[in-house]
C-alpha positions in Angstrom: 22.5 205.9 194.0 24.7 208.6 192.4 27.3 206.2 190.9 24.7 204.7 188.6 24.9 207.7 186.3 28.7 207.3 185.8 29.6 205.5 182.6 32.1 203.0 183.9 30.1 201.7 186.8 28.6 198.3 186.0 27.3 196.1 188.9 28.7 192.6 189.1 26.6 189.5 189.5 29.3 187.9 191.7 31.2 189.0 194.7 34.8 190.1 194.1 37.3 191.7 196.5 40.9 192.8 196.1 42.5 194.0 199.4 45.8 194.6 201.0 46.3 191.0 202.0 45.8 189.9 198.4 48.8 192.1 197.5 51.2 190.5 199.9 52.0 187.6 197.5 52.9 190.2 194.8 54.8 192.6 196.9 56.7 189.8 198.6 57.5 191.9 201.7 60.3 191.1 204.2 58.5 190.4 207.4 60.4 191.4 210.6 59.3 190.2 214.0 61.6 192.5 216.1 59.4 195.0 217.9 60.2 198.7 217.5 58.7 202.0 218.7 56.7 204.3 216.5 59.5 206.9 216.3 62.1 204.3 215.4 60.7 203.1 212.1 62.9 205.1 209.6 66.1 204.6 211.5 65.4 200.9 211.9 64.7 200.4 208.1 67.8 202.3 207.3 69.9 200.1 209.5 68.4 197.0 207.7 68.9 198.6 204.2 65.1 198.2 203.8 64.0 201.9 203.6 62.4 201.5 200.2 61.7 197.7 200.1 58.3 196.1 200.8 58.2 195.2 204.5 55.8 194.2 207.2 57.0 195.5 210.6 56.2 195.0 214.2 55.5 198.5 215.6 54.6 198.4 219.3 53.0 195.0 218.8 51.0 195.9 215.7 51.6 195.0 212.0 52.7 197.8 209.8 53.1 197.4 206.0 55.2 199.7 203.9 56.5 200.2 200.3 54.0 198.0 198.4 54.2 200.7 195.6 57.9 201.6 195.9 59.1 200.3 192.5 58.0 200.3 188.9 58.5 196.5 188.8 56.1 195.9 191.7 53.5 198.4 190.3 53.8 196.6 187.0 53.1 193.3 188.6 49.8 194.5 190.1 48.9 195.8 186.6 50.0 192.7 184.8 52.7 194.5 182.7 56.4 195.0 182.8 58.2 198.1 184.1 58.5 199.5 180.6 54.7 199.4 179.9 53.2 201.3 182.8 52.6 204.6 181.1 51.0 202.9 178.1 48.8 200.7 180.3 47.7 203.6 182.5 46.9 205.7 179.5 44.1 203.3 178.6 42.5 203.1 182.0 40.1 206.1 181.9 38.4 204.7 178.8 38.2 201.1 180.1 34.9 199.9 181.1 35.1 198.4 184.6 32.8 196.4 186.9 31.8 197.6 190.4 29.6 195.8 192.9 28.1 197.5 195.9 27.6 195.4 199.0 26.3 196.2 202.5 29.0 197.4 205.0 27.9 194.5 207.3 29.3 192.0 204.8 32.8 193.2 205.6 34.5 191.1 208.2 35.3 194.0 210.6 34.6 194.8 214.2 33.6 198.1 215.6 35.9 199.4 218.4 36.1 202.5 220.5 37.7 205.4 218.5 41.2 205.7 219.8 43.7 206.8 217.2 46.5 206.6 219.8 46.1 202.8 219.8 47.0 202.6 216.1 50.7 202.3 215.2 50.8 205.8 213.8 54.4 206.8 213.1 56.5 209.8 213.9 59.0 209.6 211.0 61.6 212.3 211.7 62.6 214.1 214.9 61.4 217.6 213.8 58.0 216.3 212.6 55.0 218.0 214.1 53.9 214.7 215.7 52.6 211.3 214.6 51.2 211.2 211.1 48.8 209.1 209.2 50.3 209.1 205.7 48.3 206.5 203.8 44.8 207.6 204.9 42.4 207.8 201.9 39.7 210.4 202.5 36.4 209.5 200.9 33.8 212.2 200.7 30.6 212.5 198.8 28.1 215.2 197.8 24.9 214.6 195.8 26.0 211.1 195.0 29.4 212.2 193.6 32.3 210.5 195.4 35.9 211.7 195.8 38.8 209.7 197.1 42.2 211.2 197.8 45.2 210.7 200.1 45.8 213.4 202.7 48.4 213.4 205.5 46.9 213.7 208.9 48.6 214.9 212.1 47.2 213.2 215.3 45.8 215.7 217.7 44.3 213.4 220.2 42.3 210.1 220.4 39.6 211.2 217.9 40.9 214.2 216.0 43.5 214.9 213.3 44.6 218.0 211.4 44.4 217.1 207.7 46.4 218.8 204.9 43.8 219.8 202.3 45.4 221.4 199.2 43.4 224.1 197.4 41.8 223.9 194.9 41.7 220.1 194.9 38.4 218.3 195.2 38.3 217.4 198.9 39.3 221.0 199.8 36.5 222.4 197.5 33.9 220.0 199.0 35.0 221.0 202.5 34.8 224.8 201.7 31.3 224.4 200.2 30.2 222.6 203.4 31.7 225.3 205.6 29.9 228.0 203.6 26.6 226.1 204.2 27.6 226.0 207.9 27.8 222.2 207.7 30.4 219.6 208.3 31.7 217.4 205.5 31.1 213.7 206.3 34.0 211.5 205.4 35.4 208.0 205.7 39.1 207.5 206.0 40.3 204.1 204.9 43.8 202.7 205.7 45.2 199.6 204.3 43.6 199.1 200.9 44.8 197.2 197.8 47.8 199.1 196.4 46.0 199.8 193.2 43.2 201.6 195.1 45.9 203.6 196.9 47.4 204.4 193.5 44.0 205.4 192.1 43.4 207.7 195.1 46.8 209.5 194.3 45.7 210.0 190.7 44.1 213.3 189.6 41.1 212.2 187.6 37.9 214.2 186.9 35.7 214.8 189.9 33.9 211.7 191.1 35.9 209.3 188.9 38.3 207.8 191.4 36.2 204.7 192.0 35.8 204.0 188.3 39.5 204.6 187.8 40.3 202.2 190.6 38.0 199.6 189.1 39.8 200.1 185.7 43.1 199.5 187.4 42.0 196.5 189.3 39.7 195.0 186.7 36.7 195.1 189.0 36.0 196.5 192.4 33.7 195.9 195.3 32.5 198.8 197.5 30.7 198.6 200.8 27.8 200.9 201.7 27.3 202.5 205.1 24.6 205.1 204.9 25.5 207.4 202.0 29.2 206.4 202.2 30.9 203.9 200.0 34.3 202.4 201.0 36.6 199.7 199.6 37.8 196.6 201.5 40.3 198.0 204.0 42.2 197.0 207.2 41.0 200.1 209.1 37.9 202.3 208.4 37.1 205.5 210.2 33.9 207.5 209.9 33.8 211.2 210.8 33.5 214.7 209.6 35.7 217.6 208.5 34.8 220.5 210.7 35.2 224.3 210.3 37.8 224.1 213.1 41.4 224.4 212.2 44.7 223.5 213.9 48.4 223.9 213.2 49.6 221.1 210.9 53.4 220.5 210.4 56.3 220.5 210.1 56.2 217.6 207.7 58.8 216.3 205.2 57.6 216.4 201.6 58.8 214.5 198.6 62.0 216.5 198.2 63.1 215.4 201.7 62.8 219.0 202.9 60.3 220.3 205.4 57.0 221.9 204.4 55.8 224.9 206.2 53.3 224.9 209.2 49.8 225.8 208.2 46.3 226.1 209.8 44.4 223.0 208.4 40.9 221.6 208.9 40.3 219.3 211.8 38.6 215.9 211.2 36.7 214.4 214.1 36.1 210.7 214.0 33.0 209.1 215.5 33.3 205.4 214.5 36.2 203.1 214.0 36.3 199.6 212.4 39.2 197.2 212.2 39.9 193.8 210.8 41.0 191.0 213.1 44.8 191.3 213.4 44.7 194.3 211.2 47.7 195.5 209.1 48.2 199.3 209.3 49.6 200.8 206.2 52.2 203.7 206.2 54.0 205.7 203.5 57.4 207.1 204.5 57.6 210.8 203.6 60.1 211.5 200.8 60.6 207.7 200.3 60.4 206.1 196.9 56.8 205.1 197.5 55.8 208.6 198.3 57.5 209.9 195.2 56.0 207.1 193.0 52.5 207.9 194.2 53.0 211.6 193.6 54.6 211.4 190.1 53.9 208.2 188.2 50.1 209.0 187.9 51.2 211.9 185.6 52.9 209.5 183.2 49.7 208.6 181.3 48.7 212.2 181.2 52.0 213.2 179.6 51.7 210.2 177.3 48.3 211.3 176.0 49.4 214.9 175.6 52.5 214.0 173.6 50.5 211.5 171.5 48.5 214.5 170.2 51.7 216.0 168.5 53.8 213.0 167.6 54.3 209.3 167.8 55.0 208.6 171.4 56.5 205.3 172.5 56.9 205.7 176.3 57.1 208.2 179.2 58.8 207.9 182.6 59.1 210.3 185.5 62.7 210.1 186.7 63.6 208.9 190.2 66.4 211.5 190.6 63.7 214.2 190.3 61.5 212.6 193.0 59.4 211.1 190.1 57.9 214.6 189.9 59.9 217.3 188.4 61.5 215.7 185.3 60.5 213.2 182.7 61.9 211.3 179.8 59.7 211.0 176.7 60.5 208.4 174.0 59.2 209.1 170.5 59.3 207.6 167.1 60.5 210.7 165.2 58.8 211.2 161.9 59.5 214.9 161.2 62.0 217.5 162.3 60.4 219.4 165.2 58.8 216.4 166.7 61.2 216.6 169.7 60.4 220.2 170.5 56.7 219.6 170.1 57.0 216.7 172.5 58.8 219.0 175.0 56.0 221.6 174.9 53.3 219.0 175.2 54.9 217.3 178.2 55.4 220.6 180.0 51.7 221.4 179.3 50.6 218.1 180.7 51.8 218.7 184.2 52.3 222.3 185.4 54.6 221.0 188.1 57.0 219.5 185.5 60.3 221.4 185.3 62.4 219.5 182.8 61.9 217.1 179.8 64.3 215.0 177.9 63.1 213.6 174.5 64.9 210.5 173.1 64.5 208.1 170.2 63.1 204.7 170.4 66.5 203.0 170.4 67.3 204.5 173.8 66.5 202.5 176.9 64.2 204.9 178.7 64.8 203.4 182.1 68.6 203.7 181.8 70.3 206.9 183.0 73.4 205.9 181.0 71.4 205.5 177.8 69.7 208.9 178.3 73.0 210.6 178.9 74.4 208.9 175.8 71.6 210.4 173.8 72.3 213.9 175.3 76.1 213.5 174.7 75.8 212.4 171.0 72.6 213.8 169.7 72.0 217.1 171.5 73.5 220.6 170.7 72.6 223.3 173.2 72.4 226.1 170.7 69.7 224.4 168.6 68.1 221.6 170.8 67.6 223.3 174.2 64.2 224.8 175.0 63.9 227.2 177.9 60.6 228.7 179.2 60.9 231.6 181.6 58.4 232.8 184.1 56.1 229.7 184.1 54.0 228.4 187.0 55.8 225.5 188.7 55.5 223.5 191.8 55.5 224.9 195.4 57.5 221.8 196.3 60.5 223.1 194.4 62.7 225.0 196.9 64.5 226.8 194.1 61.4 228.3 192.6 60.0 231.7 193.7 56.4 231.9 192.7 57.3 231.2 189.1 60.0 229.0 187.6 62.0 228.5 184.4 61.5 225.2 182.6 63.7 223.4 180.2 63.6 220.7 177.5 66.3 218.8 175.8 65.7 217.4 172.3 68.1 214.5 172.3 66.7 212.8 169.1 68.7 212.0 166.0 68.4 214.4 163.1 66.5 212.7 160.2 68.4 211.7 157.1 71.9 212.1 158.5 74.4 209.2 158.8 76.6 208.5 161.8 73.9 208.3 164.5 72.8 204.7 164.4 74.3 202.6 167.2 76.2 199.4 166.3 76.7 198.2 169.9 
């Protein structure tokens, strides 16, 4: 079994499972009985002021859960830490030994049903969308015993086929291209409705083949279920199929900025088997919602934390909600030497090539408070000496203002050392 060679995989002597239903007591979702159609979900949630709150909806007679990872507070509860400690906690995960047990797929309480994606409460979020989209499907692929798990949006084409957005040169895309070059299809499982921490792990860019060990580190321990060569976590819905050489138009689709992505030719996944739990709960991520942005950006916080820790004493890191949790971050440091702030800026920008702006503050600033951050900029920052601008750098394709390259900026809003008049009294 390929995973035996990976450092953090240690088989348990007892059965353990954490699934979506275990998370309900933590997320504490609002449960709404009123039945709505699959293309009414966003407008319905807006009307109830629940667009970014944990909910379980009734969509065409089926349960749909949303927003279980839509706030730092809820994510912190899953991790057992407060909202201020997430980056520090996540920065330890890759080095944490974790326990994994592998059980037969037959031990999962699921029933096999005819493949019919149209029967699932798959949502069309906005009127101009290309169609109904699976947005929380985790694609699990393996080659030579090395497993990859990542989230990919999937446009429904018919009862058994989807067009999946595979971003080059990420791992699933590379595995698919290698299969195509061998004139083969890439066998995959798509799981929907896992524990939120497994969802978070699948959104995190870790070294190839490390998603399972990272998920186990987040969750403390993990049970996977084997079907043939495939390993899957406890999930509400599990689909088995293959990514083919065929492509189809995918899009339009709203991305994290709330703007439409372009239409592309993307690979077609054909599903051959479908398993569901009794009274299953379908899971859905609203495009450009807080959960979408959290899953895209927060996994970079521990990366930035580690990069900055190489150049100065870092206290905390957050990606900012106003930047979609993706383009800007605030780095809190314990300043020891002049120049620490600028070094922190350079390290943070290097940690995430998609990052566009960084603000560095002292450890007396509340990193989750926009007012405190602005206070630091207003009273400790001088543009002629404390502003860093990098021109012509690679940025993010999600930034509509960028044209192939972008300018990046950093603000050193730390107090000068050895000068009076900067310490806060109130």
